[in-house]
N, CA, C and O atoms as CSV, one atom per row, in Angstrom:
chain,resi,resn,atom,element,x,y,z
A,1,UNK,N,N,-19.415,12.459,-10.826
A,1,UNK,CA,C,-18.279,12.575,-9.944
A,1,UNK,C,C,-17.712,13.985,-10.057
A,1,UNK,O,O,-17.575,14.527,-11.154
A,2,UNK,N,N,-17.388,14.562,-8.919
A,2,UNK,CA,C,-16.827,15.906,-8.919
A,2,UNK,C,C,-15.324,15.855,-9.154
A,2,UNK,O,O,-14.715,14.786,-9.115
A,3,UNK,N,N,-14.740,17.006,-9.396
A,3,UNK,CA,C,-13.296,17.100,-9.566
A,3,UNK,C,C,-12.559,16.948,-8.247
A,3,UNK,O,O,-11.330,16.892,-8.221
A,4,UNK,N,N,-13.306,16.882,-7.149
A,4,UNK,CA,C,-12.696,16.777,-5.830
A,4,UNK,C,C,-12.458,15.334,-5.404
A,4,UNK,O,O,-12.004,15.100,-4.284
A,5,UNK,N,N,-12.749,14.365,-6.259
A,5,UNK,CA,C,-12.495,12.972,-5.913
A,5,UNK,C,C,-12.102,12.206,-7.170
A,5,UNK,O,O,-12.386,12.632,-8.290
A,6,UNK,N,N,-11.459,11.096,-6.969
A,6,UNK,CA,C,-11.034,10.257,-8.069
A,6,UNK,C,C,-11.132,8.795,-7.646
A,6,UNK,O,O,-10.943,8.472,-6.474
A,7,UNK,N,N,-11.425,7.922,-8.586
A,7,UNK,CA,C,-11.503,6.486,-8.326
A,7,UNK,C,C,-10.196,5.860,-8.786
A,7,UNK,O,O,-9.758,6.082,-9.915
A,8,UNK,N,N,-9.576,5.076,-7.911
A,8,UNK,CA,C,-8.334,4.406,-8.245
A,8,UNK,C,C,-8.403,2.952,-7.813
A,8,UNK,O,O,-9.056,2.615,-6.825
A,9,UNK,N,N,-7.721,2.093,-8.565
A,9,UNK,CA,C,-7.622,0.676,-8.224
A,9,UNK,C,C,-6.168,0.381,-7.867
A,9,UNK,O,O,-5.270,0.572,-8.687
A,10,UNK,N,N,-5.943,-0.081,-6.654
A,10,UNK,CA,C,-4.615,-0.399,-6.147
A,10,UNK,C,C,-4.566,-1.856,-5.718
A,10,UNK,O,O,-5.583,-2.432,-5.332
A,11,UNK,N,N,-3.407,-2.436,-5.786
A,11,UNK,CA,C,-3.114,-3.725,-5.169
A,11,UNK,C,C,-2.191,-3.426,-3.993
A,11,UNK,O,O,-1.148,-2.794,-4.163
A,12,UNK,N,N,-2.571,-3.875,-2.814
A,12,UNK,CA,C,-1.757,-3.686,-1.624
A,12,UNK,C,C,-1.215,-5.043,-1.218
A,12,UNK,O,O,-1.978,-5.982,-0.990
A,13,UNK,N,N,0.114,-5.147,-1.128
A,13,UNK,CA,C,0.791,-6.420,-0.879
A,13,UNK,C,C,1.412,-6.418,0.515
A,13,UNK,O,O,1.982,-5.420,0.955
A,14,UNK,N,N,1.292,-7.550,1.195
A,14,UNK,CA,C,1.786,-7.717,2.556
A,14,UNK,C,C,2.719,-8.911,2.590
A,14,UNK,O,O,2.396,-9.968,2.047
A,15,UNK,N,N,3.887,-8.751,3.230
A,15,UNK,CA,C,4.853,-9.834,3.248
A,15,UNK,C,C,5.838,-9.666,4.395
A,15,UNK,O,O,5.823,-8.663,5.109
A,16,UNK,N,N,6.695,-10.670,4.555
A,16,UNK,CA,C,7.813,-10.586,5.481
A,16,UNK,C,C,8.927,-9.797,4.814
A,16,UNK,O,O,8.757,-9.288,3.706
A,17,UNK,N,N,10.060,-9.696,5.484
A,17,UNK,CA,C,11.228,-9.020,4.924
A,17,UNK,C,C,12.458,-9.883,5.167
A,17,UNK,O,O,12.477,-10.706,6.082
A,18,UNK,N,N,13.486,-9.691,4.342
A,18,UNK,CA,C,14.716,-10.458,4.479
A,18,UNK,C,C,15.560,-9.999,5.659
A,18,UNK,O,O,16.163,-10.820,6.352
A,19,UNK,N,N,15.606,-8.687,5.890
A,19,UNK,CA,C,16.437,-8.188,6.992
A,19,UNK,C,C,15.622,-8.133,8.278
A,19,UNK,O,O,14.406,-7.941,8.255
A,20,UNK,N,N,16.304,-8.303,9.380
A,20,UNK,CA,C,15.651,-8.308,10.697
A,20,UNK,C,C,15.636,-6.909,11.285
A,20,UNK,O,O,16.559,-6.121,11.077
A,21,UNK,N,N,14.575,-6.613,12.022
A,21,UNK,CA,C,14.441,-5.332,12.717
A,21,UNK,C,C,13.760,-5.630,14.054
A,21,UNK,O,O,12.919,-6.525,14.136
A,22,UNK,N,N,14.118,-4.891,15.091
A,22,UNK,CA,C,13.581,-5.152,16.425
A,22,UNK,C,C,12.059,-5.051,16.487
A,22,UNK,O,O,11.426,-5.723,17.302
A,23,UNK,N,N,11.469,-4.218,15.632
A,23,UNK,CA,C,10.017,-4.021,15.680
A,23,UNK,C,C,9.250,-5.279,15.272
A,23,UNK,O,O,8.074,-5.420,15.606
A,24,UNK,N,N,9.904,-6.192,14.553
A,24,UNK,CA,C,9.219,-7.392,14.066
A,24,UNK,C,C,8.670,-8.269,15.187
A,24,UNK,O,O,7.696,-8.992,14.976
A,25,UNK,N,N,9.271,-8.219,16.366
A,25,UNK,CA,C,8.766,-9.046,17.476
A,25,UNK,C,C,7.362,-8.624,17.892
A,25,UNK,O,O,6.661,-9.380,18.564
A,26,UNK,N,N,6.944,-7.416,17.494
A,26,UNK,CA,C,5.613,-6.919,17.833
A,26,UNK,C,C,4.625,-7.020,16.670
A,26,UNK,O,O,3.453,-6.671,16.819
A,27,UNK,N,N,5.086,-7.488,15.529
A,27,UNK,CA,C,4.243,-7.566,14.341
A,27,UNK,C,C,3.835,-9.012,14.061
A,27,UNK,O,O,4.535,-9.949,14.443
A,28,UNK,N,N,2.703,-9.179,13.395
A,28,UNK,CA,C,2.228,-10.516,13.030
A,28,UNK,C,C,3.135,-11.094,11.955
A,28,UNK,O,O,3.474,-10.412,10.988
A,29,UNK,N,N,3.529,-12.356,12.124
A,29,UNK,CA,C,4.410,-13.014,11.165
A,29,UNK,C,C,3.782,-12.987,9.767
A,29,UNK,O,O,2.593,-13.259,9.603
A,30,UNK,N,N,4.600,-12.654,8.768
A,30,UNK,CA,C,4.116,-12.553,7.398
A,30,UNK,C,C,3.537,-11.193,7.049
A,30,UNK,O,O,3.188,-10.935,5.897
A,31,UNK,N,N,3.436,-10.323,8.052
A,31,UNK,CA,C,2.897,-8.976,7.851
A,31,UNK,C,C,3.887,-7.946,8.406
A,31,UNK,O,O,3.517,-7.072,9.191
A,32,UNK,N,N,5.137,-8.063,7.990
A,32,UNK,CA,C,6.173,-7.141,8.442
A,32,UNK,C,C,6.268,-5.899,7.560
A,32,UNK,O,O,6.788,-4.869,7.990
A,33,UNK,N,N,5.774,-5.993,6.345
A,33,UNK,CA,C,5.945,-4.889,5.392
A,33,UNK,C,C,4.766,-4.870,4.426
A,33,UNK,O,O,4.120,-5.893,4.197
A,34,UNK,N,N,4.494,-3.700,3.865
A,34,UNK,CA,C,3.476,-3.591,2.827
A,34,UNK,C,C,3.936,-2.596,1.771
A,34,UNK,O,O,4.727,-1.693,2.046
A,35,UNK,N,N,3.425,-2.780,0.561
A,35,UNK,CA,C,3.664,-1.844,-0.536
A,35,UNK,C,C,2.455,-1.910,-1.452
A,35,UNK,O,O,1.593,-2.775,-1.290
A,36,UNK,N,N,2.388,-1.002,-2.413
A,36,UNK,CA,C,1.212,-0.945,-3.285
A,36,UNK,C,C,1.630,-0.705,-4.729
A,36,UNK,O,O,2.684,-0.135,-5.009
A,37,UNK,N,N,0.765,-1.161,-5.638
A,37,UNK,CA,C,0.990,-0.858,-7.050
A,37,UNK,C,C,-0.349,-0.717,-7.755
A,37,UNK,O,O,-1.366,-1.259,-7.322
A,38,UNK,N,N,-0.318,0.030,-8.857
A,38,UNK,CA,C,-1.506,0.212,-9.679
A,38,UNK,C,C,-1.076,0.328,-11.130
A,38,UNK,O,O,0.103,0.510,-11.435
A,39,UNK,N,N,-2.042,0.222,-12.008
A,39,UNK,CA,C,-1.805,0.385,-13.440
A,39,UNK,C,C,-1.642,1.863,-13.756
A,39,UNK,O,O,-2.376,2.704,-13.237
A,40,UNK,N,N,-0.677,2.171,-14.609
A,40,UNK,CA,C,-0.452,3.563,-14.993
A,40,UNK,C,C,-1.538,4.031,-15.961
A,40,UNK,O,O,-2.182,3.208,-16.610
A,41,UNK,N,N,-1.746,5.351,-16.065
A,41,UNK,CA,C,-2.628,5.850,-17.114
A,41,UNK,C,C,-2.083,5.375,-18.467
A,41,UNK,O,O,-0.882,5.480,-18.720
A,42,UNK,N,N,-2.927,4.872,-19.305
A,42,UNK,CA,C,-2.486,4.322,-20.581
A,42,UNK,C,C,-2.287,2.818,-20.533
A,42,UNK,O,O,-2.243,2.159,-21.572
A,43,UNK,N,N,-2.167,2.269,-19.320
A,43,UNK,CA,C,-2.141,0.828,-19.147
A,43,UNK,C,C,-0.899,0.097,-19.616
A,43,UNK,O,O,-0.978,-1.093,-19.923
A,44,UNK,N,N,0.251,0.764,-19.685
A,44,UNK,CA,C,1.467,0.093,-20.137
A,44,UNK,C,C,2.362,-0.365,-18.995
A,44,UNK,O,O,3.185,-1.264,-19.170
A,45,UNK,N,N,2.201,0.260,-17.806
A,45,UNK,CA,C,3.101,-0.012,-16.695
A,45,UNK,C,C,2.330,-0.234,-15.404
A,45,UNK,O,O,1.184,0.191,-15.259
A,46,UNK,N,N,2.993,-0.917,-14.465
A,46,UNK,CA,C,2.576,-0.902,-13.070
A,46,UNK,C,C,3.413,0.184,-12.386
A,46,UNK,O,O,4.631,0.241,-12.556
A,47,UNK,N,N,2.748,1.039,-11.615
A,47,UNK,CA,C,3.442,2.003,-10.777
A,47,UNK,C,C,3.541,1.359,-9.400
A,47,UNK,O,O,2.525,1.099,-8.756
A,48,UNK,N,N,4.769,1.102,-8.950
A,48,UNK,CA,C,5.005,0.419,-7.680
A,48,UNK,C,C,5.547,1.435,-6.678
A,48,UNK,O,O,6.548,2.101,-6.942
A,49,UNK,N,N,4.884,1.552,-5.530
A,49,UNK,CA,C,5.306,2.478,-4.481
A,49,UNK,C,C,5.657,1.654,-3.248
A,49,UNK,O,O,4.819,0.939,-2.698
A,50,UNK,N,N,6.925,1.770,-2.824
A,50,UNK,CA,C,7.435,0.949,-1.737
A,50,UNK,C,C,8.226,1.830,-0.773
A,50,UNK,O,O,9.305,2.315,-1.114
A,51,UNK,N,N,7.693,2.036,0.426
A,51,UNK,CA,C,8.389,2.825,1.439
A,51,UNK,C,C,9.404,1.935,2.141
A,51,UNK,O,O,9.033,0.966,2.804
A,52,UNK,N,N,10.667,2.257,2.000
A,52,UNK,CA,C,11.724,1.500,2.664
A,52,UNK,C,C,12.156,2.240,3.924
A,52,UNK,O,O,11.624,3.306,4.233
A,53,UNK,N,N,13.115,1.681,4.647
A,53,UNK,CA,C,13.586,2.336,5.861
A,53,UNK,C,C,14.316,3.640,5.555
A,53,UNK,O,O,14.375,4.527,6.406
A,54,UNK,N,N,14.873,3.767,4.353
A,54,UNK,CA,C,15.658,4.954,4.027
A,54,UNK,C,C,14.977,5.930,3.077
A,54,UNK,O,O,15.306,7.117,3.075
A,55,UNK,N,N,14.027,5.446,2.265
A,55,UNK,CA,C,13.410,6.319,1.262
A,55,UNK,C,C,12.163,5.642,0.695
A,55,UNK,O,O,11.885,4.480,0.990
A,56,UNK,N,N,11.431,6.374,-0.108
A,56,UNK,CA,C,10.293,5.800,-0.830
A,56,UNK,C,C,10.747,5.482,-2.241
A,56,UNK,O,O,11.200,6.363,-2.972
A,57,UNK,N,N,10.625,4.226,-2.617
A,57,UNK,CA,C,11.025,3.760,-3.938
A,57,UNK,C,C,9.793,3.719,-4.838
A,57,UNK,O,O,8.811,3.047,-4.524
A,58,UNK,N,N,9.848,4.434,-5.947
A,58,UNK,CA,C,8.767,4.420,-6.933
A,58,UNK,C,C,9.349,3.837,-8.211
A,58,UNK,O,O,10.365,4.317,-8.712
A,59,UNK,N,N,8.705,2.804,-8.736
A,59,UNK,CA,C,9.246,2.099,-9.891
A,59,UNK,C,C,8.146,1.874,-10.920
A,59,UNK,O,O,6.963,1.824,-10.583
A,60,UNK,N,N,8.551,1.741,-12.173
A,60,UNK,CA,C,7.635,1.379,-13.254
A,60,UNK,C,C,8.047,0.013,-13.781
A,60,UNK,O,O,9.216,-0.214,-14.094
A,61,UNK,N,N,7.086,-0.892,-13.878
A,61,UNK,CA,C,7.322,-2.206,-14.467
A,61,UNK,C,C,6.330,-2.407,-15.597
A,61,UNK,O,O,5.165,-2.028,-15.476
A,62,UNK,N,N,6.777,-2.996,-16.690
A,62,UNK,CA,C,5.862,-3.305,-17.790
A,62,UNK,C,C,4.736,-4.202,-17.300
A,62,UNK,O,O,4.950,-5.098,-16.484
A,63,UNK,N,N,3.545,-3.954,-17.803
A,63,UNK,CA,C,2.419,-4.803,-17.440
A,63,UNK,C,C,2.527,-6.102,-18.229
A,63,UNK,O,O,2.421,-6.117,-19.455
A,64,UNK,N,N,2.740,-7.187,-17.496
A,64,UNK,CA,C,2.704,-8.532,-18.056
A,64,UNK,C,C,2.507,-9.520,-16.913
A,64,UNK,O,O,2.611,-9.149,-15.744
A,65,UNK,N,N,2.225,-10.770,-17.246
A,65,UNK,CA,C,1.949,-11.772,-16.217
A,65,UNK,C,C,3.143,-12.010,-15.310
A,65,UNK,O,O,2.971,-12.193,-14.105
A,66,UNK,N,N,4.358,-12.011,-15.865
A,66,UNK,CA,C,5.549,-12.244,-15.041
A,66,UNK,C,C,5.708,-11.163,-13.969
A,66,UNK,O,O,5.973,-11.476,-12.808
A,67,UNK,N,N,5.549,-9.909,-14.347
A,67,UNK,CA,C,5.684,-8.826,-13.371
A,67,UNK,C,C,4.549,-8.835,-12.356
A,67,UNK,O,O,4.779,-8.560,-11.178
A,68,UNK,N,N,3.325,-9.144,-12.787
A,68,UNK,CA,C,2.206,-9.235,-11.842
A,68,UNK,C,C,2.488,-10.347,-10.833
A,68,UNK,O,O,2.302,-10.155,-9.631
A,69,UNK,N,N,2.936,-11.507,-11.314
A,69,UNK,CA,C,3.234,-12.623,-10.417
A,69,UNK,C,C,4.375,-12.276,-9.464
A,69,UNK,O,O,4.343,-12.659,-8.295
A,70,UNK,N,N,5.372,-11.561,-9.950
A,70,UNK,CA,C,6.491,-11.133,-9.108
A,70,UNK,C,C,6.012,-10.197,-7.998
A,70,UNK,O,O,6.418,-10.336,-6.845
A,71,UNK,N,N,5.153,-9.250,-8.350
A,71,UNK,CA,C,4.660,-8.284,-7.372
A,71,UNK,C,C,3.730,-8.923,-6.344
A,71,UNK,O,O,3.710,-8.502,-5.187
A,72,UNK,N,N,2.969,-9.924,-6.745
A,72,UNK,CA,C,1.982,-10.526,-5.843
A,72,UNK,C,C,2.468,-11.836,-5.229
A,72,UNK,O,O,1.684,-12.538,-4.590
A,73,UNK,N,N,3.728,-12.175,-5.408
A,73,UNK,CA,C,4.296,-13.367,-4.776
A,73,UNK,C,C,4.652,-13.027,-3.327
A,73,UNK,O,O,5.824,-12.975,-2.955
A,74,UNK,N,N,3.621,-12.800,-2.527
A,74,UNK,CA,C,3.749,-12.335,-1.153
A,74,UNK,C,C,2.829,-13.165,-0.266
A,74,UNK,O,O,2.115,-14.038,-0.759
A,75,UNK,N,N,2.840,-12.903,1.018
A,75,UNK,CA,C,1.974,-13.596,1.953
A,75,UNK,C,C,0.496,-13.367,1.605
A,75,UNK,O,O,-0.269,-14.325,1.494
A,76,UNK,N,N,0.105,-12.129,1.436
A,76,UNK,CA,C,-1.277,-11.749,1.083
A,76,UNK,C,C,-1.247,-10.494,0.235
A,76,UNK,O,O,-0.344,-9.666,0.361
A,77,UNK,N,N,-2.250,-10.359,-0.637
A,77,UNK,CA,C,-2.450,-9.074,-1.300
A,77,UNK,C,C,-3.940,-8.828,-1.432
A,77,UNK,O,O,-4.738,-9.764,-1.482
A,78,UNK,N,N,-4.303,-7.554,-1.489
A,78,UNK,CA,C,-5.706,-7.139,-1.546
A,78,UNK,C,C,-5.866,-6.179,-2.706
A,78,UNK,O,O,-5.087,-5.236,-2.844
A,79,UNK,N,N,-6.874,-6.408,-3.545
A,79,UNK,CA,C,-7.220,-5.472,-4.610
A,79,UNK,C,C,-8.231,-4.499,-4.026
A,79,UNK,O,O,-9.271,-4.909,-3.511
A,80,UNK,N,N,-7.922,-3.201,-4.106
A,80,UNK,CA,C,-8.742,-2.177,-3.478
A,80,UNK,C,C,-9.128,-1.132,-4.517
A,80,UNK,O,O,-8.278,-0.629,-5.252
A,81,UNK,N,N,-10.409,-0.814,-4.571
A,81,UNK,CA,C,-10.877,0.298,-5.398
A,81,UNK,C,C,-11.336,1.379,-4.438
A,81,UNK,O,O,-12.240,1.164,-3.631
A,82,UNK,N,N,-10.703,2.550,-4.530
A,82,UNK,CA,C,-10.975,3.621,-3.576
A,82,UNK,C,C,-11.421,4.884,-4.291
A,82,UNK,O,O,-11.029,5.154,-5.427
A,83,UNK,N,N,-12.242,5.639,-3.602
A,83,UNK,CA,C,-12.598,6.975,-4.044
A,83,UNK,C,C,-11.840,7.933,-3.150
A,83,UNK,O,O,-12.097,7.999,-1.948
A,84,UNK,N,N,-10.917,8.667,-3.720
A,84,UNK,CA,C,-10.060,9.554,-2.945
A,84,UNK,C,C,-10.606,10.972,-3.001
A,84,UNK,O,O,-10.751,11.561,-4.072
A,85,UNK,N,N,-10.904,11.502,-1.827
A,85,UNK,CA,C,-11.400,12.875,-1.700
A,85,UNK,C,C,-10.199,13.805,-1.634
A,85,UNK,O,O,-9.490,13.828,-0.628
A,86,UNK,N,N,-9.963,14.568,-2.688
A,86,UNK,CA,C,-8.765,15.406,-2.763
A,86,UNK,C,C,-8.828,16.625,-1.846
A,86,UNK,O,O,-7.825,17.317,-1.675
A,87,UNK,N,N,-9.988,16.898,-1.258
A,87,UNK,CA,C,-10.098,18.019,-0.327
A,87,UNK,C,C,-9.884,17.587,1.120
A,87,UNK,O,O,-9.771,18.429,2.011
A,88,UNK,N,N,-9.830,16.273,1.358
A,88,UNK,CA,C,-9.696,15.757,2.716
A,88,UNK,C,C,-8.235,15.800,3.165
A,88,UNK,O,O,-7.333,15.438,2.410
A,89,UNK,N,N,-8.017,16.244,4.388
A,89,UNK,CA,C,-6.673,16.297,4.971
A,89,UNK,C,C,-6.324,14.912,5.503
A,89,UNK,O,O,-7.122,14.313,6.224
A,90,UNK,N,N,-5.139,14.390,5.158
A,90,UNK,CA,C,-4.774,13.048,5.620
A,90,UNK,C,C,-4.262,13.040,7.043
A,90,UNK,O,O,-3.984,11.967,7.579
A,91,UNK,N,N,-4.129,14.175,7.666
A,91,UNK,CA,C,-3.695,14.250,9.061
A,91,UNK,C,C,-2.247,14.681,9.164
A,91,UNK,O,O,-1.454,14.480,8.244
A,92,UNK,N,N,-1.920,15.266,10.275
A,92,UNK,CA,C,-0.571,15.797,10.464
A,92,UNK,C,C,0.252,14.992,11.465
A,92,UNK,O,O,1.473,15.144,11.520
A,93,UNK,N,N,-0.387,14.148,12.249
A,93,UNK,CA,C,0.325,13.374,13.264
A,93,UNK,C,C,0.476,11.933,12.785
A,93,UNK,O,O,-0.252,11.045,13.229
A,94,UNK,N,N,1.409,11.709,11.891
A,94,UNK,CA,C,1.587,10.348,11.392
A,94,UNK,C,C,3.049,9.945,11.467
A,94,UNK,O,O,3.949,10.778,11.361
A,95,UNK,N,N,3.266,8.643,11.651
A,95,UNK,CA,C,4.589,8.056,11.542
A,95,UNK,C,C,4.758,7.743,10.067
A,95,UNK,O,O,3.825,7.232,9.448
A,96,UNK,N,N,5.887,8.022,9.492
A,96,UNK,CA,C,6.021,7.801,8.051
A,96,UNK,C,C,6.721,6.468,7.800
A,96,UNK,O,O,7.934,6.412,7.593
A,97,UNK,N,N,5.935,5.407,7.823
A,97,UNK,CA,C,6.436,4.064,7.549
A,97,UNK,C,C,5.671,3.499,6.355
A,97,UNK,O,O,4.910,4.217,5.706
A,98,UNK,N,N,5.868,2.226,6.068
A,98,UNK,CA,C,5.207,1.632,4.905
A,98,UNK,C,C,3.684,1.702,5.018
A,98,UNK,O,O,2.999,1.933,4.022
A,99,UNK,N,N,3.157,1.505,6.215
A,99,UNK,CA,C,1.700,1.546,6.408
A,99,UNK,C,C,1.171,2.948,6.127
A,99,UNK,O,O,0.162,3.104,5.439
A,100,UNK,N,N,1.845,3.966,6.652
A,100,UNK,CA,C,1.409,5.342,6.403
A,100,UNK,C,C,1.501,5.694,4.924
A,100,UNK,O,O,0.645,6.410,4.405
A,101,UNK,N,N,2.524,5.202,4.245
A,101,UNK,CA,C,2.670,5.450,2.809
A,101,UNK,C,C,1.484,4.868,2.053
A,101,UNK,O,O,0.890,5.545,1.214
A,102,UNK,N,N,1.134,3.616,2.345
A,102,UNK,CA,C,0.014,2.977,1.648
A,102,UNK,C,C,-1.302,3.643,2.030
A,102,UNK,O,O,-2.149,3.866,1.165
A,103,UNK,N,N,-1.490,3.967,3.311
A,103,UNK,CA,C,-2.705,4.676,3.719
A,103,UNK,C,C,-2.832,5.987,2.965
A,103,UNK,O,O,-3.925,6.354,2.534
A,104,UNK,N,N,-1.726,6.692,2.802
A,104,UNK,CA,C,-1.751,7.955,2.076
A,104,UNK,C,C,-2.152,7.745,0.613
A,104,UNK,O,O,-2.928,8.524,0.060
A,105,UNK,N,N,-1.620,6.692,-0.008
A,105,UNK,CA,C,-1.988,6.395,-1.399
A,105,UNK,C,C,-3.477,6.115,-1.550
A,105,UNK,O,O,-4.085,6.461,-2.563
A,106,UNK,N,N,-4.059,5.480,-0.526
A,106,UNK,CA,C,-5.465,5.078,-0.589
A,106,UNK,C,C,-6.415,6.107,0.010
A,106,UNK,O,O,-7.630,5.915,-0.017
A,107,UNK,N,N,-5.875,7.199,0.553
A,107,UNK,CA,C,-6.727,8.226,1.161
A,107,UNK,C,C,-7.301,7.810,2.499
A,107,UNK,O,O,-8.365,8.293,2.887
A,108,UNK,N,N,-6.622,6.921,3.216
A,108,UNK,CA,C,-7.076,6.455,4.533
A,108,UNK,C,C,-6.378,7.289,5.596
A,108,UNK,O,O,-5.160,7.461,5.560
A,109,UNK,N,N,-7.162,7.810,6.547
A,109,UNK,CA,C,-6.568,8.643,7.588
A,109,UNK,C,C,-6.874,8.113,8.985
A,109,UNK,O,O,-6.945,8.892,9.935
A,110,UNK,N,N,-7.055,6.818,9.122
A,110,UNK,CA,C,-7.348,6.227,10.429
A,110,UNK,C,C,-6.085,6.183,11.279
A,110,UNK,O,O,-5.147,5.449,10.970
A,111,UNK,N,N,-6.066,6.968,12.346
A,111,UNK,CA,C,-4.880,7.112,13.180
A,111,UNK,C,C,-4.435,5.785,13.794
A,111,UNK,O,O,-3.233,5.524,13.858
A,112,UNK,N,N,-5.352,4.947,14.242
A,112,UNK,CA,C,-4.998,3.734,14.981
A,112,UNK,C,C,-4.642,2.553,14.094
A,112,UNK,O,O,-4.427,1.455,14.608
A,113,UNK,N,N,-4.572,2.735,12.798
A,113,UNK,CA,C,-4.076,1.679,11.911
A,113,UNK,C,C,-2.585,1.907,11.738
A,113,UNK,O,O,-2.161,2.772,10.972
A,114,UNK,N,N,-1.776,1.103,12.476
A,114,UNK,CA,C,-0.335,1.316,12.527
A,114,UNK,C,C,0.470,0.216,11.868
A,114,UNK,O,O,1.530,0.483,11.302
A,115,UNK,N,N,-0.008,-1.010,11.930
A,115,UNK,CA,C,0.806,-2.135,11.467
A,115,UNK,C,C,0.288,-2.659,10.127
A,115,UNK,O,O,-0.866,-2.420,9.769
A,116,UNK,N,N,1.139,-3.374,9.386
A,116,UNK,CA,C,0.667,-3.964,8.132
A,116,UNK,C,C,-0.541,-4.884,8.331
A,116,UNK,O,O,-1.456,-4.884,7.507
A,117,UNK,N,N,-0.554,-5.662,9.404
A,117,UNK,CA,C,-1.688,-6.558,9.632
A,117,UNK,C,C,-2.969,-5.778,9.933
A,117,UNK,O,O,-4.039,-6.155,9.455
A,118,UNK,N,N,-2.880,-4.701,10.715
A,118,UNK,CA,C,-4.062,-3.871,10.965
A,118,UNK,C,C,-4.593,-3.289,9.659
A,118,UNK,O,O,-5.805,-3.229,9.452
A,119,UNK,N,N,-3.697,-2.862,8.783
A,119,UNK,CA,C,-4.115,-2.332,7.484
A,119,UNK,C,C,-4.780,-3.421,6.656
A,119,UNK,O,O,-5.820,-3.187,6.041
A,120,UNK,N,N,-4.191,-4.598,6.638
A,120,UNK,CA,C,-4.779,-5.724,5.913
A,120,UNK,C,C,-6.205,-6.014,6.406
A,120,UNK,O,O,-7.131,-6.138,5.605
A,121,UNK,N,N,-6.371,-6.121,7.725
A,121,UNK,CA,C,-7.701,-6.400,8.282
A,121,UNK,C,C,-8.687,-5.281,7.921
A,121,UNK,O,O,-9.850,-5.556,7.624
A,122,UNK,N,N,-8.236,-4.043,7.944
A,122,UNK,CA,C,-9.112,-2.914,7.604
A,122,UNK,C,C,-9.530,-2.987,6.141
A,122,UNK,O,O,-10.687,-2.725,5.812
A,123,UNK,N,N,-8.595,-3.343,5.261
A,123,UNK,CA,C,-8.904,-3.415,3.836
A,123,UNK,C,C,-9.864,-4.538,3.501
A,123,UNK,O,O,-10.782,-4.345,2.703
A,124,UNK,N,N,-9.672,-5.715,4.097
A,124,UNK,CA,C,-10.589,-6.814,3.778
A,124,UNK,C,C,-11.948,-6.623,4.440
A,124,UNK,O,O,-12.954,-7.126,3.941
A,125,UNK,N,N,-11.988,-5.896,5.568
A,125,UNK,CA,C,-13.263,-5.600,6.240
A,125,UNK,C,C,-14.082,-4.600,5.436
A,125,UNK,O,O,-15.285,-4.781,5.250
A,126,UNK,N,N,-13.429,-3.545,4.961
A,126,UNK,CA,C,-14.132,-2.466,4.262
A,126,UNK,C,C,-14.141,-2.635,2.746
A,126,UNK,O,O,-14.736,-1.833,2.027
A,127,UNK,N,N,-13.475,-3.687,2.269
A,127,UNK,CA,C,-13.416,-4.027,0.855
A,127,UNK,C,C,-13.465,-2.878,-0.022
A,127,UNK,O,O,-13.423,-3.032,-1.242
C-alpha cells in the first residue's frame, strides 16, 4: 500500500430525526439523517462524526457494548471498509449536509448521491 491511500473501517448509521424539516417529505421514511463512527487509533474510543443543521459534531465515546448499541440503535447501519485515495479531489460542487459529510469521510465523490437512502443503497450495493 502506498502512502497515498489508507484503509479505514466505518459504521454508517441511518435513522429518522426528532425534529421536523420540510425536506423530509421528499426523503424515504427512516432515512432522514446519517452519521458515521469508527474506532480510534489505539482502540479505546469510537470517533463519532455527526453533521447537524448548525455544525459538525465530533465526539469520542469509550468503546464498550453499551455505546456500540446506543450508536447503532437506528433504522439501518452499514459496516464499510474503504480505501481512501488521499490524492483524489472530493469535488468542489457539493451541498454540505449529513450525506456529504459521510461521503467525505468515506472518500466517495458521487455527485448524484444526495439523500441518506441513496447513500445507504450505494453502500450496500458496493459493499
